N, C-alpha and C positions, 0 to 999 in steps of 0.2 A: 560502813563500807560504801553503801550506796550514796551517802552524802559526799564522801571523798570523790567519787566518780562524777557526781553532779557538780561539785565545786570545781573540779578540773575542767569539766565540759563547759561550765559557765565562763571560766577564765579564758579558755581557748576561743569561745564564741565572741567574747568581748574584745579580745585582741584582734580577731579576724575582722570584726565590724569596724574598728578604728582604722585598720589597714585598708579595708575596702573603701572607706570614706575618703581616705587620702588618694587611693587609686582612682576613685570615681571622679574626682576633680581633674586628674590627669587625663582620664579617658574622655571626659567631656571636652577638654581642650583639644585633644587629638581628633575627636569626632568632628569638631567644628572646622578643623584644618583639612578634612578629607574633601576631595573634589566632588561636587554634586554629580558630575557626569559619570564618574567611576561608580558612585553609589547606585545610580540609575542602571548602569550596565549590570551590576551584580543583582539588581532587583529583577531585571528582565532576562537574565541569562538562562534560568531554568525554562522559561517559556520558549525562548529561541531554541534551546536544545531539544525540547519536546517536538517542536515543529520540524526540525531537521531530521529527527528520528522518524517521525510520521511520514515525511517526504520519502525517505529511502526505503521504508518498510511497506508503504501502501500506494502512494501516488505514482511514483516512478515505475514500479512494476506494472501497474494498471495501464499507464500510458504506453509502455512497451508492448503489452499484449494487444491493446487497441490498434497500434500501428501494424502489428503482424496480421490481425484480422482484416484490416483495411487493404493491406497489400495482397492478401489471399483473394479477397473479393474482386480486386481490380485485375488479377491475373487469371480469372476464370476464362475458359475457352470451350468451344464445342468439343464433345468427346470426353470431357472430364467426368469421372465418376464421383458423385458428391453425396453427402448426407445432410438433410435439412435439420433444423432445430426440432421439428416434430418427430424425427427418427425415420424419415422416408429416404430410402436409397434410390438413386436414379442416375441416368446419364444425361448430360446436357446436350440438347439438340439445337438450341438456338438461344441467342442472347440479345435482348433489347436494352434500353436504358436502365430501367429499374426492375425489369422482370426477366425471368429465365424460364425457358421451356425445357421440361424434363421428360425423358422416356422412362416409364416405370412399369415393372411387372413383366410377366411372360408374354403378354400381348402387346407390349410396347405402348401402353396407354400414355397419352400426352397429358402433362400437368403444367400449369403455369404457377410459379412461385415468385415471391419477392426476392430480390438479390440479398437483402439483409437477413433473410431466413435461412441462409446456407451456413451450416455449422463448420463443415470441414470438407476438404477434398481428399478422397480415399486413394491410396496407392494400390492400384490394381494392375497386375501383370497378366497379359493374355499370352498363353503358350502357343495357341494356333488361332487362325482366323475363324474357325468353325465354333469356337467356344463362345457361349452366350453369357453376357454380363448379368442379365436380369434373371 
């Protein structure tokens, strides 16, 4: 019984091999007729697709975030309540080119920090003029 199965398997494999040989010559002729530019396009298409996905997932959002931070730093003005990268909260008392003077603490101690060291501008609402921010 095993020989019958092996005999049938050998016959099927033999007929498939002769059919593949005939098809192989046709495939080689078709392959030679394919435009080399199209084959290069299909070769580099996965790389291009990966770059496009990388652009939309990582580069574009980072540029958008950098643009928002730059806009925030350019719109700073005296009286804004800010938080530095180091976690210090203060009120801007003066702005120069690349430095900012802050009023910090209960005694309104003055600090000078770099403009790039500002993390965010805090939204503070004062209910009356007597309320102290620090």
